[in-house]
C-alpha positions, 0 to 999 in steps of 0.5 A: 824108952823116953816118956814125959813124967809129972814128978810133982804138981806145978807149972808146965816146967815140972814136966820132964822127959826121962828113960823108962823100961818098956811096958809089957801087955797084960790080957786084953792089952796092946803096946803101941809104939807112939808116933803122935800123942794128943794134948788135952786140957785135962792133962794140964789139970792133972799136972796142976794137981786137979786130980787128988787121987793120982799118985806121983810120979806119973806119965800123962797122956790120954790118946795116941796114934802109932803102930801096934808093938805087942799084943797081950793074951786074948787080943783079936782083930789087931796085929803087930805093925798095924796103924792104930789110934787109942784112948790110953787114959794115961801114959800117952806122952811116951815112945811106948804105951799100954792101951786097952785093946777094946779102945784101940782102933785101926786107923788106915787112910788117915794121917797119923798126926790127925789120928792122934787127935781123934780118940778124945775129942771126936768120941766125946762130942759124938757121945754128948750129942748123940747118946746123952743129949739125943739131939733131934733134927731141928733142935738148937745147940749152944757150944761153949769153947767153940774154937777148942778141940771138942768145940770144933768137932761138936759144931760139925756133928751138930750140923751133921745131925740136922740142928736148926741153929748151932751157936758157939761162944769163944773167949776172944774176937780173934777166935770168931772167924776160926770157929765159924768154919766148923759148922756154926751159924753164930759165934759170940764172945763169951762176955755178954753172950746171954742176951744175944742167945735169947735174941737169936732164939726168939726168947725161947732158949736153946735145946742143948748146951755143951759146957766145960768151963764152970761157973758162972757160965754153967748157971747162965747156960742153965737159964738159957735152956728151953723147956725140956732142954739139956745141959751137958757138963763135960769138964770144969776148966775153971778149976772149981774143986769145991764143986767137982761135978759142976752142978749149979749151986741153985738147981731148983730152977731146972727142976721147976722148968723141966730141964736136965743136967747131964754129965760126961767123962770119957775117962770114967766111961773107958773104965766103967763101960769100955764096950759103949765107948768102943762102939762110939769109936767105930761110929764116930770114926766113920764121920772122919773117914768120910770127911764129914767131920774134920779134925783141925791140927793147930800145931805139932810140937816135939815131945821135948816141948811138952811144957810149951804145949801145956802153956799154950792150952792154959793161955786160953789163946789156942785153937784146934788140937795140939799134938806132940810128935813122939817118934 
């Protein structure tokens, strides 16, 4: 089978397509014949060496959609040939991939390319707003990177949950109109957004912030929280490896002002509590199937153009979700 490997850390050009032996499923595992694989910013960080615990070479890829190819012992509710999407955690840029059965979900009635964009961004947005921040009807939400994969989904879910104000930030004027189509009341340029947020909220601040860019946006967001506000951190695109958890340098303010800092990692959750993530898959999938949440596939590139997909994500000029066509 063909698969993309990271043989050495570096720029997008290090990604190579090679031949590998077919994987065999263990107990509780599924082998999926991949039709499409999602591309995520976390995979570009992996390629650059942002995860020091990883041994090379390695096949990246957090999520796929395709057909069940083989089942391991003890797997129930799935059958060979069934159309599925899965959170793989690793190995998705390949014609065949192992996935936990608990995180493999039937995906009938939705196009395969769209299904490949589901397992990472939709459960992440849902978990952060519903199970972590526990947003209530009438609360306000600030979502950074509103035109990205998670941002486009989170805006829609916040609106679905009855948020009174859904505010987004983007990195360029070009992305403003695009982001507005995904549930946002206001979309602001990230440079200088703080004063606009204060004005929009009458000086009170926002109840929930979703943030994955790192400093200085992280500390700025903390200052913009209303009393009992929740800052949810789910990444660090700025690559601050000296502060991998992304905790602001001066946490005293949130202690004194009754604010909370929360963290979310779908990768760690898939290992520590797959049953919780499996429940989120089922719940958030209903939003997609009922068309209450739309996954916007910005482009589909062949597997051999994986380096170009990474370049686009790292340029910070992309919108929506990028997908690789595998087979």
